[in-house]
ZAMITOR-32376 format. One record per residue: residue in one letter; x, y, z of N, C-alpha, C in turn. Coordinates in steps of 0.001 Angstrom, whole numbers, plus 500000, padded with zeros to 6 digits. Example, Ala and Ser with C-alpha at 12.3 -4.5 7.8 and 13.67 -1.06 7.14 Angstrom:
2
A513190494310507800512300495500507800513200496700507800S512850497750507080513670498940507140512900500030507870
***
This chain:
43
M508387508619502549509103507354502572508199506284501959K508751505489501087508022504375500492508439503099501193V507449502255501515507721501007502218507096499836501473Q507535498634501819507014497409501224505836496922502075V504626497110501580503430496687502306503069495265501868P502904494353502820502520492988502445501194492989501680I501136492210500633499962492204499768498699491819500528D498818490995501562497618490611502316497115491729503224Q497832492844503277497417493995504072496822495109503203V496656494832501914496168495834500967494862495338500353R493934496264500146492698495904499447492343497004498454A491655496606497401491229497549496374489918498201496799V489786499488496487488581500254496796488054500831495493P486791500516495156486244501057493907486013502561494007D486170503230492874485882504660492841484390504871492603A483958506090492403482542506418492262481892505740491059T482685505395490041482123504749488848482057503237488992G482625502703490068482638501258490271483914500594489809A484765501330489147486056500793488718486982500727489934T487802499706490006488739499583491117490016500313490751R490291501408491421491455502219491068492331502597492255N491845502418493451492601502843494626492913501653495516L494029501741496231494399500730497205494422501368498580T494068500581499591494084501080500960494525499968501899T494816500327503129495191499369504156494628499849505488D494453498925506411494007499276507758495186499402508720M496401499324508194497594499428509029497716500845509576T498222500952510793498426502268511409499699502904510865A499839504181511124501055504892510705502287504255511348A502178503865512598503313503230513291503677501902512636Q502670501115512253502940499848511574503597500092510215L503108501077509495503663501368508184505109501837508274T505424502687509225506800503186509332507766502113509813S507249501026510392508136499949510839508442498945509729L507777499076508589508007498164507470509326498485506768P509894497488506050511121497739505306510892498784504204R511890499600503986511817500595502917511785499923501560W511093500567500623511034500092499250512166500750498481N512963499935497824514049500427496990513876499842495595P513567500697494613513392500180493251514702499625492719M514571498656491848515766498095491223516284499078490195P517595499260490113518149500166489091517849499634487700Q517610500572486783517294500166485404518513500142484551
***
């Protein structure tokens, strides 16, 4: 399930080379599943 995570709950994590490529959050699984579902806009 994809959800809408508030941007202030996400942070970038650098990879081994120092480039920022991954995102993470400290939210629990319960918090994440309670968020609104993400629905892409039709193209």
